[in-house]
C-alpha positions, 0 to 999 in steps of 0.5 A, a space after each residue: 630336036 637335041 636332048 640333053 640335061 644340063 645342070 640337073 635338068 632335062 632340056 629339048 633344043 631345036 638347033 643344029 647338031 653341028 652347032 658348038 655346045 658352048 652356044 647351045 648354052 649361051 643362046 639358046 638357055 641363056 646360061 652366059 656364065 661360061 664364056 667365049 674366048 678362043 672358039 678352038 678350045 685352048 684358053 679354056 673360058 667355055 669349060 664345062 662339065 661333062 660327066 664330071 670331066 672338064 671339057 671345052 664347049 667351044 669345040 663340042 658339038 650337040 650332036 655328040 651329045 646325048 641326054 644320058 650325059 650330065 652336063 654342068 655349067 658354072 650356074 650349076 656348080 652349086 645352087 648357092 654359090 658356096 662351092 668351096 672354090 667359090 667361097 675360095 675365090 671371093 676370100 682371095 679376090 682370086 680374079 682380076 678382069 673376071 672374064 675367064 673365071 667361070 671356066 677357071 672354077 670349072 676346071 678346077 672343080 673337074 681337078 678336085 674331083 680327081 685329087 682331093 688335095 692337089 699339089 702345085 704341079 697337079 694344079 698347073 698339069 690339070 688347070 691349062 686355062 688361059 688369063 690374060 690377066 696372069 692371075 694364076 698364082 692367084 687361082 692356085 692359092 683359091 684351089 689350096 684354099 678350097 680344099 681347105 674350105 673344104 675339109 672344114 665343112 666335113 669336119 
């Protein structure tokens, strides 16, 4: 039995400890916003936060986690989809096919937690997810717009 804290809620899952967090989220808990892309941690479609840090969930065995760690998925980023990144993505129509975008948003959110006003170079270094549709310029614009939306919300 593995005990975790996901999106602020304690969960207990009867699963082999070597099972990647990605599959626990999708198959055991029905949190399908986190996507499978490559299975080796390269593409970032499976990005979630563990204690606020962007982590590729396809490479994290659940046995390496504890209930003390806070795991956040795209479903837990905002209860009402009003996170500044989600607003910016919608306003700019950032996704093309959309498959990689939950991971992109989670990587961007972790970046904004450490660099609230990132430069283009910060974004390029901090959001290393792969988008097969090539929406990288729109992602960058979306992150900058999210900064503006966040500042408006604090005014």
